[in-house]
N, C-alpha and C positions, 0 to 999 in steps of 0.2 A: 193441192199439197203436195211435197218433197218428202221422196221416199227413198231407202237405199235401194241398187237392184238387188233382185235376182244374182246370185252366181258369186256375188263379194265374197271374197276370203275377210275370214272377222275372227277375232279371238277371244276368248271370255276372258273377264277381268278377273273371276275368282278362277282358278285355278290352271291358269294360258292353255285353255284348249282350241284346238285349231281346226277349224268345219269353216263353213259357205252357210251362204243366207238363200233357203227353198223356197221359203214362202213370204209371203206379206198381210197381213191381218189388220185390217182399218174396222174399229168402234168409233163412233163418237170423233173426238178427237184424239182419242190414243192409237197409237202404232206399235203392234208386236212381229217378230223377226222369229221365222221357225228354222232355229239353228240346226244342221245336220253335221255329224263328225261320227267318227271312228272311233274306238274307246273298247283296247283289250281285243280287238278281232271283231267289234258286231258294231254293227250302225246303228246309231242312236238320235234322235233330233228331237229338241223341245224348243220351247217357245220363251223370247226371250225382248224385256225391253230395249230401247237403244241402250241406254244409259247403264247396260247392266255384259255391252260390245265394243271390242277397242276395234277399230278398222281403220287401216293406212290408208289407201285409197278412195277414197267417198267418191262413191257415182253414182248419181241421184236420177231420179223420173220425174215426171208429174204424174199425179194418180187423182182420181175422185170427178165426179161431175160436175157442169159447164152450167 
């Protein structure tokens, strides 16, 4: 399975918040990304589906079991 690498810069589609992918969660065929960002000086983290993120330079990696 191909996933976006941790450390990739991304922007949310709603609200246009800039942040970074800090973790990957795999469940069956579903991929979710932990999106970390600062908002009003506070550090925040949320889980997002790849369809909720805009990524300009996508660098992927293969992950999973053989």
